[in-house]
N, C-alpha and C positions, 0 to 999 in steps of 0.2 A: 489647482492642478494638485495640491497637496491633499485636497480632499479625494480626488480621483486616486491617487496613489494609496491613500489610507483605505479606501474602499477595496481597491485590488488586492491588497495586502491582506485584508479580512477574508476575501473570497479564496485567496491561495492558501491560507490557513484552514479554512473549513474544509477544502477539497483535501488537504493533506491529513486532516483528522478523520475524514471519511476513509481515506485510503489505508490509514494506519493498521487497521485489523487485517488488511490483507497481506501487509508485509509480516505481521505477527503469524499469521496462518502458514506463509511460506517457510518461515524460519522453524515453527513447530513441526511441520511436515518433514523438512529436511533433517531436523534433529532426530525426528522418530526414525528416518531411514539409517541415520548414522548411530543411533544407540545400540542397534543389534539386539533388540529384544529387552533391554534393561531401562526403559523409558521411565520417566517419574509419574507418568500418566499412562495407565493400561492401554487405552485406545491407540496410543502412539506406537505401540508394539505391533498393530496390524498394517501391513503394507499398503492394503486397499484403502484404509482410512487415511493414512499419509498422502497417498497419490490424491485422493479426493480433496483434502484440505489444501494441498500444493496447488492443484487446479483452480480452486474456488479463490485462493489467494491470488494466483497469477490473473485471474479474470477481474478481480478488484484492483490490481496494481495497474493493469492495462487501462481500465476505465479511468483510473486516476491520472495516468500519463496523458491519455487524450483529454481529459479536462484541464490539466494544468499547463499543458504547453502553450495553449493560446493566451492563457493569462500571463504566463512569463513572457511572451513575445509582445504582449500589449503593455507589460510593465517597462520593457526594455524601450519601447517607443516613448513611453511618457518620462522616462528618465533622461532622455535626449533633450 
């Protein structure tokens, strides 16, 4: 059982690592919107670019959520 929990934790970590760039993209896009033309990277001053990276980040975050939710449910069953 501990082997199953260990493997499940590894899978959860992998999904979280793959989903991390999505959250970073969302954060950078929101920063670009709020920086009002004074971002530290010039593409973040472009609203279209910010919208695009927020949408891409949201897509990755939704994918992560859809993959990780069943893993958490399975982990909860194994903890019992």
